N, C-alpha and C positions, 0 to 999 in steps of 0.2 A: 725690562717685562719681555721675555720670550713668548713665542706663540703657546706654548704649553698655558701659560699663565693668562694670558688675551682669552682663549679658548676657555679656560675655569671662569673669569669671569664674566665670558658673555653667557655662557650656562647657567651659572648661579643667577644672573641677571634675570635671563629668559624664565627661568621657575618661578624668581619673585613676581613678575609681570605678569605671567602667564596661568601658573599653577596654583598661588597661593591666594585664597579667598578669605582675606581676615581685614578686618576693620577696625583700625586705632586710631586714637588718638594724639594729636602732636607732630606726627608725620604720619606720609602716604608710602605704603610698603611700593606699591605698582611704582610709586617715581622713582624708589631707590634700584627698583628693579631698572629701568630704562638707563638712569644714568650709568650702570655696571654693563648692561649691553653697549652703551657708547663708548666705555671708557675701554673695554675688552675690544670692539671695533677700531680702535685708533688704534692700540698697541698691536693686533695683527697687520695695519696699512703701514705702522713704522717698523716690525719688524721685516716684514717683505721688503718693503724700500731699502732699509740697511743691511738685507740678506747678504749682498757679494762681498761687502764691508767686514761683516761678523766672518768669513772663513768660509762660506756656505759652497755653493756649485761655481767653481774656479778656485779663484783666491789667492793664495800665498802657499808657495811648494818649497821646501829645502831639500837637495838635494847632494847626497854627497857622494862625490868620485874618488878613489884610490887609483894613482899613479902606478904602474908597476913596473916603474925604472929601477936601478941599483941603490939609488937614494930612499927609495919607499915613504915619498913626499904624498900628503894627502893633501888635493883641494875642496876645498868647500865653493859648490856654487848656488847663489840664490836668486830665486825669479821669483818675479812678481806677476804671475798670469792674471792678465785682465780682460 
């Protein structure tokens, strides 16, 4: 789950919790809103915690260097920036 999905769940949960004024039998719509907000907040925290491993700021870089000698060899350098 990405940050966009987490923000969407957080927004839908806030609307259900604070903006909807409905009384239903069998389940409480306000509790569903709270549950969606908690799931959205956990998703945002997990997305931020694993941002670096998903290639966010920094991350993995692949660079191709062409050597210009008579053999016209290509050298590929793989670097992982931490």
